[in-house]
C-alpha positions in Angstrom: 3.2 -6.5 21.8 1.6 -9.4 20.0 1.8 -13.2 20.1 0.7 -15.9 17.7 -2.4 -17.9 18.7 -0.5 -21.2 18.5 3.3 -21.1 19.1 5.7 -22.9 16.8 8.6 -24.5 18.8 11.8 -22.5 18.3 15.3 -23.4 19.4 17.9 -20.7 19.4 20.4 -20.9 16.5 23.8 -19.5 15.9 22.8 -18.7 12.3 19.4 -16.9 12.4 18.0 -15.6 9.2 16.9 -12.0 9.1 14.6 -10.2 6.6 13.7 -6.6 6.1 10.7 -5.9 4.0 8.5 -2.9 3.4 5.2 -4.6 2.6 3.2 -1.5 1.5 0.3 -2.2 3.9 -0.4 -5.5 2.1 -1.6 -3.7 -1.0 0.9 -5.2 -3.5 0.8 -3.1 -6.7 -2.5 -1.3 -5.9 -2.3 2.2 -7.4 -2.6 4.1 -4.0 -3.0 7.8 -4.4 0.0 8.5 -2.0 2.5 6.6 -4.1 3.9 7.6 -7.5 1.0 8.1 -9.9 -1.7 6.2 -8.2 -5.3 7.4 -8.1 -7.0 4.9 -5.8 -7.7 5.1 -2.0 -9.5 2.1 -0.6 -8.5 -1.4 -1.6 -10.9 -4.3 -1.5 -10.6 -6.4 1.7 -10.4 -9.7 -0.3 -7.6 -8.3 -2.4 -5.7 -7.3 0.8 -6.2 -10.8 2.2 -5.0 -12.4 -1.0 -1.9 -10.2 -0.9 -1.2 -11.0 2.7 -1.6 -14.7 1.9 1.0 -14.3 -0.8 3.3 -12.5 1.7 2.7 -15.3 4.2 3.6 -17.9 1.6 6.9 -16.2 0.8 7.8 -15.8 4.5 7.1 -19.5 5.1 9.2 -20.4 2.1 12.1 -18.2 3.2 11.7 -19.5 6.8 13.3 -16.5 8.7 13.9 -16.2 12.4 13.5 -12.4 12.5 11.6 -10.0 10.2 11.8 -6.2 10.2 8.7 -4.9 8.6 7.8 -1.4 7.4 4.4 0.0 6.3 2.2 -2.5 8.2 -1.4 -1.5 8.6 -3.5 -2.1 11.7 -7.3 -1.8 11.4 -7.0 0.8 8.6 -10.0 1.5 6.4 -7.9 1.4 3.2 -6.8 -2.2 3.9 -10.0 -3.8 5.2 -9.6 -3.1 8.9 -7.3 -6.1 9.2 -4.8 -6.5 12.1 -1.9 -7.3 9.8 0.5 -8.2 12.7 -1.8 -10.8 14.1 -2.6 -12.2 10.6 1.1 -12.7 9.8 1.8 -14.2 13.2 -1.0 -16.7 13.0 -0.1 -17.8 9.5 3.7 -18.1 9.8 6.2 -19.7 12.1 6.7 -16.3 13.8 5.6 -16.4 17.5 6.1 -12.8 18.7 5.5 -9.4 17.3 6.1 -5.8 18.3 4.5 -2.8 16.6 5.1 1.0 16.7 2.7 3.3 14.8 4.0 6.1 12.6 0.7 7.3 11.1 -2.3 7.0 13.4 -5.6 8.9 13.0 -9.2 8.1 13.6 -10.0 10.1 10.4 -8.0 11.5 7.5 -10.1 13.6 5.2 -8.2 13.1 2.0 -10.3 11.3 -0.6 -12.2 9.3 2.1 -9.1 7.7 3.5 -10.7 7.6 6.9 -9.1 5.6 9.8 -5.5 4.8 9.4 -2.8 3.2 11.6 0.4 2.4 9.8 3.8 1.5 11.4 6.9 -0.5 11.8 6.9 -4.0 13.2 9.4 -6.7 14.3 8.4 -10.4 14.1 10.4 -13.2 15.7 10.4 -16.8 16.5 11.8 -15.9 19.9 10.3 -13.9 22.7 10.7 -10.1 22.5 11.4 -7.9 25.5 12.4 -4.3 26.3 10.5 -2.8 23.4 11.1 0.9 22.8 9.5 3.3 20.3 12.1 6.1 19.6 10.5 9.2 18.1 12.1 10.7 15.0 12.0 14.4 14.3 9.0 15.8 12.4 9.4 17.5 9.0 9.8 21.3 9.1 8.8 21.9 5.5 5.1 21.4 6.0 2.2 23.6 7.1 0.8 23.0 10.6 -2.4 21.6 9.1 -0.6 19.1 6.9 1.7 18.1 9.7 -1.2 17.5 12.0 -2.4 14.6 9.8 1.0 13.5 8.7 3.4 10.7 9.8 5.3 10.5 13.1 8.2 8.3 12.1 10.1 6.3 14.6 12.8 3.7 15.3 11.5 0.4 16.8 14.0 -1.2 19.1 13.5 -4.6 20.9 15.6 -7.2 22.7 15.7 -10.9 21.7 17.1 -12.6 24.9 17.3 -16.1 23.3 19.8 -14.7 20.7 21.4 -12.2 23.1 20.9 -9.3 20.7 18.7 -6.3 19.8 16.7 -5.8 16.7 16.3 -2.3 15.5 13.9 -1.2 12.7 13.6 2.2 11.0 11.5 3.7 8.2 13.1 7.1 7.5 11.4 10.0 5.8 10.9 9.7 2.0 9.7 13.1 0.8 11.3 15.8 3.1 12.9 18.7 1.3 14.6 20.0 4.5 17.3 18.2 6.6 14.8 15.7 8.2 16.3 12.7 6.4 19.8 13.6 7.7 18.3 13.9 11.2 16.6 10.5 10.9 19.7 8.8 9.7 21.8 10.5 12.4 19.4 9.3 15.1 19.5 5.7 13.7 23.3 5.9 13.9 23.2 7.2 17.5 20.8 4.4 18.6 23.1 1.7 17.1 26.2 3.4 18.6 24.6 3.4 22.1 24.0 -0.4 21.8 27.5 -1.0 20.5 29.1 1.1 23.3 27.5 -1.1 26.0 29.0 -4.2 24.3 25.6 -5.5 23.1 24.9 -7.0 19.7 22.3 -5.9 17.2 20.8 -6.5 13.8 19.4 -3.4 12.3 17.9 -2.1 9.1 14.7 -1.2 7.3 13.7 1.3 4.7 16.1 4.2 5.0 14.9 6.0 1.9 18.5 6.8 1.1 20.9 5.7 -1.7 24.0 3.7 -0.9 27.4 5.5 -1.0 28.6 6.1 -4.5 25.2 5.5 -6.1 25.5 6.6 -9.7 22.1 8.2 -10.2 20.6 10.7 -7.7 17.9 12.3 -9.8 14.8 10.2 -10.4 12.3 13.0 -11.3 11.9 11.8 -14.9 11.6 8.2 -13.8 8.9 9.1 -11.3 7.0 11.6 -13.4 3.3 11.0 -14.0 1.6 11.6 -17.3 0.3 15.1 -16.3 3.5 16.3 -14.7 6.5 18.3 -15.8 9.8 18.9 -14.0 13.3 20.2 -14.9 11.8 23.0 -16.9 12.4 26.7 -16.5 9.4 28.4 -14.8 8.0 25.1 -13.5 7.7 24.9 -9.7 8.7 22.8 -8.0 11.7 22.2 -10.3 12.1 18.6 -8.8 9.5 16.1 -7.9 9.2 15.7 -4.1 11.1 12.6 -2.9 12.8 12.0 -6.3 15.8 14.3 -6.2 18.4 12.7 -3.9 20.8 15.7 -3.8 18.6 18.3 -2.1 21.0 18.7 0.8 24.7 18.2 1.6 25.5 14.6 2.4 23.4 12.7 -0.1 24.2 10.2 -1.6 26.8 9.5 1.0 24.5 9.9 4.0 24.8 6.2 4.9 28.6 6.1 4.7 28.9 6.1 8.6 26.8 2.9 8.7 29.0 1.2 6.1 32.1 2.4 7.9 31.1 1.2 11.4 29.1 -2.0 10.8 28.8 -5.0 8.6 26.2 -4.6 5.8 24.3 -7.6 4.5 24.8 -6.4 0.9 28.5 -5.3 0.9 30.0 -2.2 -0.7 31.5 -4.2 -3.6 28.0 -5.1 -4.9 25.5 -2.7 -3.2 25.1 -0.6 -6.3 24.7 -3.5 -8.7 21.4 -3.8 -10.5 20.5 -7.1 -8.8 20.4 -5.3 -5.4 18.1 -2.5 -6.2 15.1 -2.7 -3.9 12.6 -0.1 -5.0 10.1 -0.4 -7.9 7.6 2.4 -8.0 4.0 1.9 -9.2 5.1 3.6 -12.4 7.2 0.6 -13.3 4.0 -1.3 -14.0 4.3 0.3 -17.5 8.0 1.3 -17.4 9.8 -2.0 -17.7 13.0 -0.3 -18.5 13.1 1.0 -14.9 11.4 -1.8 -13.1 13.9 -1.6 -10.2 15.3 1.9 -9.9 17.2 2.3 -6.6 18.4 0.7 -3.4 16.6 2.0 -0.3 16.4 -1.1 2.0 19.3 -2.3 4.2 20.5 -4.7 6.9 23.5 -4.1 9.2 25.0 -5.8 12.3 27.8 -5.3 14.8 28.1 -9.0 15.5 31.7 -10.0 15.2 31.0 -12.8 12.7 29.0 -10.5 10.5 26.8 -12.2 8.0 27.3 -15.7 6.6 29.2 -15.4 3.4 27.0 -15.7 0.3 23.7 -15.7 2.3 22.6 -12.2 1.5 19.8 -11.9 -1.2 17.7 -9.1 -2.6 14.5 -10.8 -3.6 13.6 -8.9 -6.8 11.3 -11.8 -7.9 8.8 -10.6 -5.2 8.1 -7.4 -7.3 4.4 -8.2 -7.5 3.9 -8.1 -3.7 5.1 -4.5 -2.9 7.0 -1.5 -4.3 10.0 -2.6 -2.1 11.9 -5.9 -2.5 12.9 -7.7 0.7 16.5 -8.2 1.7 17.5 -11.3 3.6 20.8 -12.6 5.1 21.9 -15.1 7.7 23.7 -13.8 10.8 26.9 -15.5 11.9 26.6 -15.5 15.7 29.1 -18.4 16.0 31.8 -16.1 14.6 33.5 -18.9 12.6 
Protein backbone atom coordinates (compact mmCIF):
# COMPACT_ATOMS: atom_id res chain seq x y z
CA UNK A 1 0.00 0.00 0.00
CA UNK A 2 1.27 3.47 -0.91
CA UNK A 3 0.26 7.09 -0.36
CA UNK A 4 1.28 10.30 -2.07
CA UNK A 5 3.63 12.60 -0.17
CA UNK A 6 1.14 15.46 -0.38
CA UNK A 7 -2.58 14.63 -0.61
CA UNK A 8 -4.84 16.32 -3.16
CA UNK A 9 -8.31 17.04 -1.70
CA UNK A 10 -10.88 14.64 -3.13
CA UNK A 11 -14.67 14.71 -2.76
CA UNK A 12 -16.59 11.55 -3.66
CA UNK A 13 -18.42 11.86 -6.96
CA UNK A 14 -21.30 9.98 -8.54
CA UNK A 15 -19.44 10.05 -11.85
CA UNK A 16 -15.87 8.85 -11.24
CA UNK A 17 -13.65 8.42 -14.27
CA UNK A 18 -11.83 5.10 -14.56
CA UNK A 19 -8.78 4.24 -16.68
CA UNK A 20 -7.07 0.94 -17.42
CA UNK A 21 -3.56 1.17 -18.86
CA UNK A 22 -0.71 -1.25 -19.39
CA UNK A 23 2.22 1.19 -19.15
CA UNK A 24 4.96 -1.29 -20.22
CA UNK A 25 7.16 -0.50 -17.17
CA UNK A 26 7.52 3.12 -18.31
CA UNK A 27 9.64 2.07 -21.29
CA UNK A 28 7.42 3.55 -24.04
CA UNK A 29 8.59 2.11 -27.41
CA UNK A 30 11.91 0.79 -26.06
CA UNK A 31 12.74 -2.41 -28.04
CA UNK A 32 12.77 -4.72 -25.00
CA UNK A 33 14.00 -8.25 -25.77
CA UNK A 34 10.90 -9.85 -24.23
CA UNK A 35 8.48 -8.04 -26.56
CA UNK A 36 7.97 -8.73 -30.25
CA UNK A 37 11.30 -8.27 -32.04
CA UNK A 38 13.19 -6.25 -29.45
CA UNK A 39 16.87 -6.80 -28.71
CA UNK A 40 17.54 -4.41 -25.79
CA UNK A 41 17.48 -5.17 -22.06
CA UNK A 42 18.34 -2.20 -19.83
CA UNK A 43 16.82 1.21 -20.58
CA UNK A 44 18.52 4.45 -19.58
CA UNK A 45 17.18 5.85 -16.31
CA UNK A 46 16.72 9.32 -17.80
CA UNK A 47 14.67 7.85 -20.65
CA UNK A 48 12.44 6.02 -18.16
CA UNK A 49 11.93 9.22 -16.16
CA UNK A 50 11.05 11.11 -19.33
CA UNK A 51 8.55 8.40 -20.25
CA UNK A 52 7.03 8.46 -16.77
CA UNK A 53 6.74 12.23 -16.98
CA UNK A 54 4.84 11.83 -20.24
CA UNK A 55 2.53 9.30 -18.60
CA UNK A 56 2.06 11.70 -15.68
CA UNK A 57 1.15 14.51 -18.07
CA UNK A 58 -1.51 12.35 -19.75
CA UNK A 59 -2.95 11.22 -16.41
CA UNK A 60 -3.16 14.81 -15.24
CA UNK A 61 -4.80 15.81 -18.52
CA UNK A 62 -7.39 13.01 -18.35
CA UNK A 63 -7.96 13.72 -14.62
CA UNK A 64 -9.22 10.23 -13.58
CA UNK A 65 -10.45 9.12 -10.17
CA UNK A 66 -9.28 5.49 -10.41
CA UNK A 67 -6.53 3.92 -12.52
CA UNK A 68 -5.94 0.22 -13.11
CA UNK A 69 -2.31 -0.22 -14.16
CA UNK A 70 -0.49 -3.24 -15.54
CA UNK A 71 3.26 -3.75 -16.05
CA UNK A 72 4.42 -1.35 -13.36
CA UNK A 73 8.07 -1.69 -12.32
CA UNK A 74 9.32 -1.35 -8.75
CA UNK A 75 13.07 -0.87 -8.22
CA UNK A 76 13.90 -2.94 -11.33
CA UNK A 77 17.32 -2.71 -12.94
CA UNK A 78 15.88 -2.41 -16.46
CA UNK A 79 13.98 0.77 -15.54
CA UNK A 80 16.51 2.60 -13.40
CA UNK A 81 15.48 1.18 -9.99
CA UNK A 82 12.58 3.67 -9.79
CA UNK A 83 9.58 3.14 -7.51
CA UNK A 84 7.06 3.82 -10.25
CA UNK A 85 4.03 3.71 -7.94
CA UNK A 86 5.41 6.44 -5.72
CA UNK A 87 6.55 8.46 -8.72
CA UNK A 88 3.06 8.44 -10.23
CA UNK A 89 1.37 9.20 -6.90
CA UNK A 90 3.66 12.13 -6.13
CA UNK A 91 3.22 13.72 -9.55
CA UNK A 92 -0.52 13.28 -10.13
CA UNK A 93 -3.74 13.91 -8.21
CA UNK A 94 -3.84 10.26 -7.16
CA UNK A 95 -3.53 9.92 -3.38
CA UNK A 96 -3.48 6.18 -2.70
CA UNK A 97 -1.96 3.17 -4.41
CA UNK A 98 -1.92 -0.58 -4.09
CA UNK A 99 0.58 -2.93 -5.74
CA UNK A 100 0.77 -6.69 -6.30
CA UNK A 101 3.89 -8.19 -7.85
CA UNK A 102 3.67 -10.70 -10.71
CA UNK A 103 7.38 -11.03 -11.50
CA UNK A 104 9.77 -10.65 -8.58
CA UNK A 105 13.35 -11.85 -8.56
CA UNK A 106 16.57 -10.55 -7.04
CA UNK A 107 18.39 -11.73 -10.15
CA UNK A 108 17.24 -12.94 -13.57
CA UNK A 109 20.22 -14.22 -15.59
CA UNK A 110 18.83 -13.53 -19.07
CA UNK A 111 21.05 -10.99 -20.86
CA UNK A 112 21.92 -9.18 -17.63
CA UNK A 113 18.29 -8.38 -16.72
CA UNK A 114 19.17 -8.61 -13.04
CA UNK A 115 16.72 -7.49 -10.37
CA UNK A 116 13.12 -7.22 -11.51
CA UNK A 117 9.83 -6.50 -9.75
CA UNK A 118 6.85 -6.07 -12.09
CA UNK A 119 3.19 -6.05 -11.18
CA UNK A 120 -0.36 -4.73 -11.19
CA UNK A 121 -1.36 -1.54 -9.41
CA UNK A 122 -4.47 0.44 -8.57
CA UNK A 123 -4.24 4.18 -7.99
CA UNK A 124 -7.08 6.26 -6.58
CA UNK A 125 -7.98 9.71 -5.34
CA UNK A 126 -9.79 7.94 -2.49
CA UNK A 127 -8.52 5.73 0.29
CA UNK A 128 -8.04 2.05 -0.52
CA UNK A 129 -8.79 -0.74 1.95
CA UNK A 130 -9.17 -4.54 2.10
CA UNK A 131 -6.50 -5.13 -0.52
CA UNK A 132 -6.15 -8.70 -1.74
CA UNK A 133 -3.69 -10.36 -4.10
CA UNK A 134 -5.42 -13.32 -5.74
CA UNK A 135 -2.93 -15.78 -7.22
CA UNK A 136 -3.58 -17.06 -10.74
CA UNK A 137 -2.54 -20.51 -11.88
CA UNK A 138 0.97 -20.95 -13.26
CA UNK A 139 1.54 -22.13 -16.83
CA UNK A 140 1.92 -25.88 -17.32
CA UNK A 141 3.71 -25.68 -20.68
CA UNK A 142 7.12 -24.63 -19.29
CA UNK A 143 10.10 -26.45 -17.87
CA UNK A 144 10.70 -26.21 -14.12
CA UNK A 145 13.74 -24.00 -14.69
CA UNK A 146 11.88 -21.50 -16.89
CA UNK A 147 8.91 -21.44 -14.53
CA UNK A 148 11.18 -20.73 -11.55
CA UNK A 149 12.16 -17.38 -13.08
CA UNK A 150 8.81 -16.71 -14.74
CA UNK A 151 5.77 -14.60 -13.88
CA UNK A 152 3.29 -15.30 -11.07
CA UNK A 153 0.25 -13.52 -12.41
CA UNK A 154 -2.50 -12.30 -10.15
CA UNK A 155 -5.74 -10.39 -9.72
CA UNK A 156 -5.53 -7.30 -7.52
CA UNK A 157 -8.74 -6.51 -5.64
CA UNK A 158 -9.25 -3.51 -3.38
CA UNK A 159 -12.18 -1.66 -1.79
CA UNK A 160 -12.85 2.07 -2.23
CA UNK A 161 -15.16 2.93 0.70
CA UNK A 162 -15.81 6.54 -0.39
CA UNK A 163 -17.40 5.25 -3.60
CA UNK A 164 -18.86 2.10 -2.05
CA UNK A 165 -17.31 -0.19 -4.65
CA UNK A 166 -14.46 -2.58 -5.36
CA UNK A 167 -11.75 -2.12 -7.98
CA UNK A 168 -10.44 -5.31 -9.57
CA UNK A 169 -7.38 -5.41 -11.84
CA UNK A 170 -6.03 -8.34 -13.88
CA UNK A 171 -3.15 -9.00 -16.26
CA UNK A 172 -3.85 -12.43 -17.75
CA UNK A 173 -1.30 -14.66 -19.45
CA UNK A 174 -0.12 -13.64 -22.89
CA UNK A 175 1.96 -16.53 -24.27
CA UNK A 176 0.58 -19.74 -22.76
CA UNK A 177 -0.06 -22.58 -25.21
CA UNK A 178 -2.00 -24.69 -22.68
CA UNK A 179 -5.33 -23.80 -21.03
CA UNK A 180 -3.84 -21.20 -18.65
CA UNK A 181 -5.56 -18.26 -20.32
CA UNK A 182 -8.95 -19.95 -19.89
CA UNK A 183 -8.10 -20.58 -16.23
CA UNK A 184 -7.15 -16.93 -15.70
CA UNK A 185 -10.31 -15.58 -17.31
CA UNK A 186 -12.47 -18.08 -15.40
CA UNK A 187 -10.89 -16.97 -12.11
CA UNK A 188 -11.52 -13.32 -12.99
CA UNK A 189 -15.16 -14.15 -13.73
CA UNK A 190 -15.42 -15.99 -10.40
CA UNK A 191 -13.98 -13.07 -8.41
CA UNK A 192 -16.45 -10.65 -10.01
CA UNK A 193 -19.36 -13.05 -9.49
CA UNK A 194 -18.49 -13.38 -5.80
CA UNK A 195 -18.61 -9.59 -5.42
CA UNK A 196 -21.86 -9.39 -7.36
CA UNK A 197 -23.52 -12.13 -5.30
CA UNK A 198 -22.96 -10.17 -2.08
CA UNK A 199 -24.74 -7.16 -3.59
CA UNK A 200 -21.55 -5.10 -3.80
CA UNK A 201 -20.52 -2.94 -6.75
CA UNK A 202 -17.29 -3.11 -8.74
CA UNK A 203 -15.31 -1.66 -11.56
CA UNK A 204 -12.98 -4.20 -13.11
CA UNK A 205 -10.66 -4.63 -16.02
CA UNK A 206 -7.10 -4.68 -17.19
CA UNK A 207 -5.06 -6.42 -19.84
CA UNK A 208 -6.90 -9.68 -20.46
CA UNK A 209 -4.70 -10.67 -23.41
CA UNK A 210 -7.83 -11.97 -25.14
CA UNK A 211 -9.80 -10.84 -28.16
CA UNK A 212 -13.39 -9.60 -27.90
CA UNK A 213 -16.20 -11.97 -28.91
CA UNK A 214 -16.57 -12.08 -32.67
CA UNK A 215 -13.15 -10.61 -33.39
CA UNK A 216 -12.55 -11.12 -37.13
CA UNK A 217 -8.82 -11.99 -36.97
CA UNK A 218 -7.38 -14.60 -34.62
CA UNK A 219 -3.99 -15.35 -36.20
CA UNK A 220 -1.33 -12.65 -35.84
CA UNK A 221 1.77 -14.76 -36.54
CA UNK A 222 2.65 -12.93 -39.75
CA UNK A 223 1.93 -9.53 -38.14
CA UNK A 224 4.24 -10.32 -35.22
CA UNK A 225 6.96 -12.05 -37.21
CA UNK A 226 10.52 -10.76 -36.83
CA UNK A 227 12.94 -10.49 -39.75
CA UNK A 228 14.70 -13.76 -38.94
CA UNK A 229 11.57 -15.83 -38.22
CA UNK A 230 9.34 -18.12 -40.29
CA UNK A 231 5.94 -19.55 -39.37
CA UNK A 232 3.05 -21.28 -41.14
CA UNK A 233 5.46 -23.40 -43.16
CA UNK A 234 5.59 -27.18 -43.36
CA UNK A 235 8.47 -28.53 -41.31
CA UNK A 236 8.85 -25.33 -39.28
CA UNK A 237 8.41 -25.77 -35.52
CA UNK A 238 6.62 -24.18 -33.86
CA UNK A 239 4.07 -23.69 -36.62
CA UNK A 240 2.67 -20.61 -34.81
CA UNK A 241 4.50 -17.81 -33.01
CA UNK A 242 3.93 -18.02 -29.26
CA UNK A 243 1.22 -15.61 -28.13
CA UNK A 244 0.16 -14.71 -31.66
CA UNK A 245 -2.29 -17.49 -32.50
CA UNK A 246 -5.59 -16.84 -30.71
CA UNK A 247 -7.30 -20.13 -31.53
CA UNK A 248 -4.95 -22.54 -29.78
CA UNK A 249 -7.68 -23.92 -27.50
CA UNK A 250 -11.47 -24.22 -27.49
CA UNK A 251 -13.14 -20.97 -26.46
CA UNK A 252 -11.04 -18.32 -28.16
CA UNK A 253 -12.06 -15.82 -29.48
CA UNK A 254 -15.28 -16.01 -27.40
CA UNK A 255 -13.51 -16.53 -24.09
CA UNK A 256 -14.74 -13.14 -22.81
CA UNK A 257 -18.40 -13.68 -23.77
CA UNK A 258 -19.44 -14.43 -20.14
CA UNK A 259 -18.15 -10.99 -19.09
CA UNK A 260 -20.05 -9.25 -21.85
CA UNK A 261 -23.15 -11.28 -21.01
CA UNK A 262 -23.13 -10.51 -17.28
CA UNK A 263 -21.73 -6.99 -16.93
CA UNK A 264 -21.61 -3.61 -18.65
CA UNK A 265 -18.50 -3.11 -20.82
CA UNK A 266 -17.11 0.39 -21.25
CA UNK A 267 -16.66 -0.27 -24.98
CA UNK A 268 -19.93 -1.97 -25.90
CA UNK A 269 -20.44 -4.94 -28.19
CA UNK A 270 -21.66 -2.79 -31.07
CA UNK A 271 -18.28 -1.10 -31.48
CA UNK A 272 -15.77 -3.25 -29.58
CA UNK A 273 -14.28 -4.70 -32.78
CA UNK A 274 -14.06 -1.38 -34.62
CA UNK A 275 -10.54 -0.21 -35.60
CA UNK A 276 -10.73 2.83 -33.32
CA UNK A 277 -10.98 0.56 -30.26
CA UNK A 278 -7.95 -1.65 -30.89
CA UNK A 279 -5.63 -1.27 -27.89
CA UNK A 280 -2.47 -3.18 -28.77
CA UNK A 281 0.40 -1.92 -30.93
CA UNK A 282 3.48 -4.19 -30.86
CA UNK A 283 6.98 -2.85 -31.22
CA UNK A 284 6.99 -4.21 -34.77
CA UNK A 285 4.46 -1.49 -35.62
CA UNK A 286 7.30 1.04 -35.42
CA UNK A 287 7.98 -0.01 -39.00
CA UNK A 288 4.63 -1.61 -39.90
CA UNK A 289 2.30 1.39 -40.10
CA UNK A 290 -0.31 -0.74 -41.84
CA UNK A 291 -0.82 -2.66 -38.58
CA UNK A 292 -0.07 0.11 -36.08
CA UNK A 293 -3.00 -1.05 -33.91
CA UNK A 294 -3.70 -4.74 -34.37
CA UNK A 295 -6.03 -6.10 -31.66
CA UNK A 296 -8.13 -5.26 -28.60
CA UNK A 297 -6.76 -6.71 -25.36
CA UNK A 298 -7.69 -4.10 -22.70
CA UNK A 299 -11.11 -3.83 -21.04
CA UNK A 300 -13.31 -2.19 -18.43
CA UNK A 301 -16.47 -3.75 -16.94
CA UNK A 302 -18.89 -2.87 -14.14
CA UNK A 303 -21.96 -4.29 -12.39
CA UNK A 304 -23.12 -0.81 -11.31
CA UNK A 305 -26.79 -0.49 -12.25
CA UNK A 306 -26.23 2.78 -14.10
CA UNK A 307 -23.33 1.32 -16.06
CA UNK A 308 -21.07 3.80 -17.82
CA UNK A 309 -22.05 7.33 -18.77
CA UNK A 310 -23.20 7.21 -22.38
CA UNK A 311 -20.56 8.44 -24.79
CA UNK A 312 -17.82 8.67 -22.14
CA UNK A 313 -15.78 5.62 -23.17
CA UNK A 314 -12.61 6.28 -25.14
CA UNK A 315 -9.71 4.23 -26.46
CA UNK A 316 -6.76 6.61 -26.44
CA UNK A 317 -4.91 5.51 -29.56
CA UNK A 318 -3.12 8.87 -29.70
CA UNK A 319 -0.97 7.65 -26.78
CA UNK A 320 0.75 5.06 -28.98
CA UNK A 321 4.23 6.58 -28.29
CA UNK A 322 3.93 5.83 -24.53
CA UNK A 323 3.35 2.05 -24.50
CA UNK A 324 2.48 -0.96 -26.61
CA UNK A 325 -1.00 -0.79 -25.07
CA UNK A 326 -3.49 2.06 -25.40
CA UNK A 327 -5.42 3.14 -22.30
CA UNK A 328 -9.19 2.81 -22.14
CA UNK A 329 -11.20 5.29 -20.07
CA UNK A 330 -14.87 5.72 -19.16
CA UNK A 331 -17.02 7.54 -16.63
CA UNK A 332 -19.01 5.42 -14.18
CA UNK A 333 -22.67 6.27 -13.61
CA UNK A 334 -23.12 5.69 -9.87
CA UNK A 335 -26.17 7.95 -9.78
CA UNK A 336 -28.04 5.57 -12.07
CA UNK A 337 -29.79 8.33 -14.01
